[in-house]
N, C-alpha and C positions, 0 to 999 in steps of 0.2 A: 302713386304712393312710393316714397323712397324707403328702401330697407337698408339699414346700416350694415357695413361690411364686418364690423366688430362691435362687441358690446362695450358700453362705457364701463370704466373701472378706475381704480386708483393704483398708484405704484405699489401699494401694500398688497394688492391682488395680482399684480403682473410684474414679473422680474424685468426691470428696465435697464439693468447695468450693462447689457450688451450694446446699448446705444452709444456709449461714450467713446470719444477719440482720445481723451486725456483722463488721467486718474490722479487724485490727490494722494501724495505721499507725505506723511507726518514725520518730522524729526522730533522725537519725544523729548530729547535733552533740551531743546530750545523752547518747548511748550510751557507756557506759564499758567495753564489750566484756567483761563479767563472765561471760557464758555461761549465766546463770541461766535466761533465757527459753528458750534452745535446749534446755537439759537438762530443763526442766519441760514442754515441749510434748509432749502425748500422741501426736501424729502424727509428731514428728521432722522437721518440714518447715521449720525456721528456719535452716538452713545451718550453717556452721562456728562453733562456740562461741567462737572466738578473734577473731571479726570482728563487724561490725554485722549484725544479723539480716537474712537474705535470704529472705523468706517466699514459699513456693510457694502462691499463692492457689488453685491448682487443687485442693489437698488440705486447706487450712485450713478448719476447721469453725466458726471464730469463737467458740471456747469462753471466751476472755478470760484464760486461765491465764497467758499470757505477760505481759499488761498488769498483772495483779494481782501477779505475783511480781517484776516489774522494780523494783529498789531505787531507781532514779533517775526512774522514771515517764516513760521516753522512748517508751513504747508507749501509744497512745491507740486506743480502739475507736471506729470510725466506722460508722454505720448504712449498710448496703448499699443503694444506690439501685436501684430496679427500673425 
C-alpha cells in the first residue's frame, strides 16, 4: 500500500505564492476594469471583476494568464527577486 507524502488540498488551504518565479504587476491607470484577468485567473485571487485587480500574492502562482489575456496589457510580469 502506498501512503501519500502530503494530504490533498486546494490553494485556498495551502499558501502557494512562494512557488512563483514571476509576479503580475498592474498599472492601474491603464486598466479598463473589463474583468477578463479576474475571470481567467485559475486561482481566483484577483479581486472584484468590476475594479482594478487586487492580487493576493500569497496565492498567486505567477502563471501569466492574467497578463496574456489583458486586452490593454496593463499587467506586466516581473521576475521575483530572491
